[in-house]
C-alpha positions as CSV (number, residue, x, y, z in Angstrom):
1,X,-0.2,-0.1,-0.1
2,X,1.0,3.4,-0.5
3,X,0.4,6.7,1.9
4,X,1.0,10.3,1.4
5,X,2.0,12.5,4.1
6,X,1.3,16.3,3.9
7,X,2.7,18.5,6.6
8,X,4.6,21.4,6.5
9,X,6.6,20.2,9.8
10,X,9.5,17.8,8.7
11,X,9.3,16.5,11.8
12,X,5.9,15.3,11.9
13,X,6.5,14.1,8.1
14,X,9.3,12.1,10.0
15,X,7.0,10.5,12.8
16,X,4.2,9.7,10.1
17,X,6.4,7.8,7.8
18,X,8.2,6.0,10.4
19,X,4.8,4.7,11.5
20,X,3.5,4.0,8.1
21,X,6.7,2.1,7.2
22,X,6.3,-0.1,10.2
23,X,2.6,-0.6,9.0
24,X,3.8,-1.7,5.5
25,X,3.4,1.5,3.4
26,X,5.5,3.1,1.1
27,X,5.5,6.5,1.9
28,X,5.6,9.9,0.2
29,X,6.0,13.1,1.7
30,X,4.6,16.9,0.4
31,X,5.3,20.0,2.5
32,X,2.4,21.5,1.6
33,X,-1.3,20.9,-0.6
34,X,0.4,22.3,-3.2
35,X,3.3,20.4,-3.4
36,X,0.7,17.4,-2.6
37,X,-1.0,17.5,-5.9
38,X,2.1,17.4,-7.6
39,X,3.4,14.4,-6.2
40,X,-0.2,12.7,-6.9
41,X,0.3,13.8,-10.3
42,X,3.6,12.0,-10.4
43,X,2.6,8.7,-8.5
44,X,-0.7,8.5,-9.0
45,X,-3.5,7.8,-6.5
46,X,-2.5,6.7,-3.1
47,X,-4.3,4.4,-1.1
48,X,-4.2,6.6,2.1
49,X,-3.3,10.4,2.6
50,X,-2.4,12.1,5.9
51,X,-3.2,15.4,5.7
52,X,-2.2,18.4,8.1
53,X,-4.7,21.2,7.9
54,X,-2.7,24.3,8.8
55,X,0.0,24.7,5.8
56,X,1.3,27.7,3.5
57,X,0.5,27.5,-0.1
58,X,-2.3,25.6,0.2
59,X,-4.3,24.1,2.9
60,X,-4.9,20.5,4.2
61,X,-9.0,21.8,3.8
62,X,-8.1,23.1,0.7
63,X,-6.0,20.0,-0.7
64,X,-9.0,17.5,0.4
65,X,-11.4,19.8,-1.4
66,X,-9.1,19.4,-4.5
67,X,-8.8,15.9,-4.5
68,X,-12.7,15.0,-3.6
69,X,-13.5,17.1,-6.9
70,X,-11.1,14.3,-8.9
71,X,-13.0,11.2,-10.0
72,X,-9.5,9.4,-10.0
73,X,-9.0,9.8,-6.9
74,X,-12.2,8.9,-5.2
75,X,-10.9,5.7,-3.5
76,X,-8.6,7.5,-1.9
77,X,-8.8,7.6,1.9
78,X,-8.0,10.7,3.7
79,X,-7.0,11.4,7.3
80,X,-6.9,14.7,8.8
81,X,-4.1,14.8,11.2
82,X,-3.9,18.4,12.8
83,X,-4.1,20.5,16.0
84,X,-7.3,21.7,15.1
85,X,-9.6,20.7,17.9
86,X,-12.8,22.7,17.4
87,X,-15.9,20.3,16.5
88,X,-16.8,22.7,13.8
89,X,-13.2,22.1,12.3
90,X,-14.1,18.2,12.6
91,X,-17.1,18.6,11.1
92,X,-15.8,20.8,8.3
93,X,-13.1,18.4,7.5
94,X,-15.3,15.4,7.3
95,X,-18.0,17.0,4.9
96,X,-15.2,18.5,2.8
97,X,-14.5,14.3,2.4
98,X,-11.8,13.6,5.1
99,X,-12.4,9.7,6.3
100,X,-11.1,10.1,9.7
101,X,-9.4,12.8,11.9
102,X,-6.5,12.5,14.0
103,X,-5.5,15.3,17.1
104,X,-1.9,16.3,17.4
105,X,-0.1,15.3,19.2
106,X,-1.2,11.3,18.7
107,X,0.3,8.1,19.5
108,X,1.2,5.0,16.9
109,X,-1.7,3.3,18.8
110,X,-4.3,6.0,18.0
111,X,-2.9,5.9,13.9
112,X,-3.0,1.9,14.0
113,X,-6.7,2.1,15.5
114,X,-7.6,4.8,12.7
115,X,-5.9,2.7,9.6
116,X,-8.2,-0.4,11.0
117,X,-11.0,1.9,10.9
118,X,-10.4,2.5,7.2
119,X,-9.5,-1.0,6.6
120,X,-5.7,-0.2,5.7
121,X,-4.2,-2.0,8.8
């Protein structure tokens, strides 16, 4: 399986990449939503995208809306991984097309639980 980690924090990308690699994923990275779209154009749809909300250039919310507008990426699971904790933000992300929502900081166990819920672990 293949995953795309989209976060402007290199440290967060490294943590997520390590956790996903341990679960058997091939992992690609992007530092913002625009880079993520460029990566997806190169790699094609992935099985899972883990997306931060607050990023420069293109936010995670904007990325989700863009991905969900494209038929070729319908099957891609999207997990919002962010510090945004307001219930309205969670609802907004889910309505835009996120399949799951994980609050930072998170543990490997929480991430694995979400992968199981998505049928990816």
